[in-house]
matplotlib code that plots the C-alpha trace (Angstrom):
import matplotlib.pyplot as plt

x = [-87.4, -86.1, -87.8, -90.7, -90.8, -89.6, -92.4, -94.7, -93.8, -94.1, -97.9, -98.3, -97.1, -99.1, -102.2, -100.8, -100.5, -104.1, -106.0, -104.3, -105.8, -109.0, -109.3, -108.2, -110.2, -113.3, -112.8, -113.5, -117.0, -119.9, -120.0, -116.7, -117.5, -120.9, -118.6, -116.7, -119.3, -121.4, -118.0, -116.5, -119.9, -120.4, -116.8, -117.9, -121.1, -119.5, -117.2, -119.7, -122.2, -119.7, -118.1, -121.3, -121.8, -117.9, -119.6, -123.1, -123.8, -124.2, -123.3, -118.9, -119.6, -121.2, -118.5, -115.2, -117.5, -118.1, -114.2, -113.2, -115.3, -113.3, -110.3, -110.9, -113.1, -110.3, -108.1, -110.5, -111.4, -107.4, -107.3, -109.9, -108.4, -105.1, -106.4, -109.1, -105.3, -104.2, -106.9, -107.7, -111.3, -113.7, -115.4, -118.0, -117.1, -120.4, -122.6, -125.5, -129.0, -130.0, -127.4, -126.8, -130.6, -129.5, -127.1, -129.3, -131.6, -128.8, -128.1, -131.7, -130.8, -130.0, -129.4, -131.0, -132.6, -129.4, -127.5, -130.0, -130.8, -126.7, -126.3, -129.7, -128.0, -124.9, -125.8, -128.2, -125.6, -122.4, -125.2, -125.9, -121.2, -121.2, -123.3, -121.6, -118.1, -119.6, -120.3, -117.4, -115.0, -117.0, -117.6, -115.8, -113.8, -110.6, -107.8, -107.7, -110.4, -112.2, -108.6, -109.9, -113.0, -111.6, -109.6, -111.9, -115.0, -114.2, -113.1, -116.6, -118.3, -116.3, -118.2, -121.5, -121.3, -120.2, -122.7, -125.3, -124.1, -124.3, -128.1, -128.9, -126.5, -129.3, -132.6, -132.4, -135.1, -133.7, -134.6]
y = [-0.8, -0.8, -4.3, -2.4, -0.2, -2.9, -4.4, -1.0, 0.2, -2.6, -3.8, 0.5, 0.5, -3.1, -1.5, 1.8, -1.1, -2.9, 0.4, 1.5, -2.0, -1.8, 1.6, 0.9, -2.4, 0.5, 2.5, -0.2, 1.0, -1.1, -1.4, -3.5, -5.9, -6.4, -7.4, -9.2, -11.0, -12.2, -12.8, -15.3, -16.9, -17.5, -18.6, -21.4, -21.9, -22.7, -25.1, -27.1, -27.9, -28.1, -30.4, -32.8, -32.0, -33.9, -36.5, -36.8, -35.0, -37.2, -34.9, -34.4, -31.0, -30.5, -32.5, -30.6, -27.4, -27.7, -29.6, -26.1, -24.0, -26.0, -25.2, -21.6, -20.3, -21.8, -19.8, -16.6, -18.1, -18.2, -14.7, -13.1, -14.5, -13.4, -9.9, -10.8, -11.8, -9.5, -6.7, -8.6, -8.4, -11.1, -13.1, -16.0, -19.3, -21.1, -20.8, -19.1, -20.8, -20.3, -22.4, -24.7, -25.5, -25.8, -28.3, -31.2, -30.0, -32.0, -34.4, -35.6, -35.6, -37.5, -38.3, -35.3, -33.5, -32.8, -31.7, -29.1, -28.1, -27.7, -26.0, -23.3, -22.8, -22.1, -19.0, -17.6, -17.6, -16.8, -13.6, -12.3, -12.4, -10.5, -8.1, -7.9, -8.0, -4.6, -3.3, -3.4, -2.7, 0.3, 2.1, 0.1, 2.3, 0.2, 0.2, -3.7, -5.3, -3.1, -4.5, -8.0, -7.3, -5.6, -8.7, -11.7, -9.9, -11.5, -14.6, -14.7, -13.7, -16.0, -18.6, -17.7, -18.2, -21.0, -22.1, -20.6, -22.2, -25.2, -24.4, -24.3, -27.9, -28.7, -27.5, -25.2, -22.1, -18.4, -15.9]
z = [-22.6, -25.5, -26.6, -25.0, -27.4, -30.9, -30.3, -29.7, -32.8, -34.6, -33.1, -34.4, -37.8, -37.7, -36.1, -39.5, -42.0, -41.6, -41.0, -44.8, -46.9, -45.2, -46.1, -49.7, -49.4, -48.9, -52.2, -54.4, -56.0, -55.1, -58.8, -59.4, -56.4, -57.8, -60.8, -59.1, -57.1, -60.7, -62.4, -60.1, -59.8, -63.8, -64.3, -61.0, -63.7, -66.0, -65.0, -62.9, -65.0, -68.4, -65.7, -65.6, -69.5, -70.6, -68.9, -69.1, -73.5, -76.3, -78.9, -78.8, -80.3, -77.2, -75.3, -76.7, -75.9, -72.6, -72.1, -73.8, -71.1, -68.6, -70.1, -70.5, -67.3, -65.5, -66.6, -66.0, -62.4, -61.5, -62.8, -60.6, -57.9, -58.3, -58.3, -55.7, -53.5, -55.0, -53.6, -50.3, -52.0, -51.2, -53.4, -53.9, -52.3, -53.8, -57.6, -57.6, -57.0, -60.3, -61.6, -58.8, -59.8, -63.2, -62.3, -60.4, -63.3, -66.1, -63.6, -64.5, -68.0, -70.3, -75.0, -76.8, -73.9, -71.8, -74.9, -75.4, -71.5, -71.5, -74.7, -74.1, -70.5, -72.6, -74.8, -71.7, -69.8, -72.1, -73.0, -69.9, -69.3, -72.4, -71.3, -67.4, -68.5, -71.7, -68.8, -66.5, -69.2, -70.0, -66.7, -64.2, -62.1, -60.9, -63.4, -62.7, -63.2, -66.3, -68.1, -66.9, -68.6, -71.6, -72.2, -71.8, -73.4, -76.8, -75.6, -74.3, -76.9, -78.6, -76.5, -77.5, -80.7, -80.1, -78.1, -80.4, -83.2, -81.2, -80.4, -83.9, -84.8, -82.1, -83.2, -80.6, -81.0, -81.8, -79.5]

ax = plt.figure().add_subplot(projection="3d")
ax.plot(x, y, z, "-o")
ax.set_aspect("equal")
plt.show()
């Protein structure tokens, strides 16, 4: 009898804890969840296309930049995953279709054509990432995600500047 009561009490405690977890999970603002999704996909894309660039770029500066993108975005991905796991959030497991298409396109290019296309994509992606992180740093509701955005915004701005400088060096046109 005591065992049955103990089991029932444990079951009730588990159900209550799960209900609290679901309630906490539901508290995340939709804009914060969108940030998690977009930032996660952005990191995945940076890492994936930069891996291609490390192998395929003809310019040593592009290869060096690509390796830095792999290293830096690998770190932010791990940090984001810690927040996602802590808060029991969902995060995408694949990059978006646009970046998948870019990765396939890059796989078909070589030489200076590859370098130019990769770097132009990096400028575009980092402009979008800076805007995303600025909005989250300013308007995010979740304290951890807002702090994450504020922490990484200077690095993203630096990445954007590096990509823009490479773009100019390779003869890319300004917008």
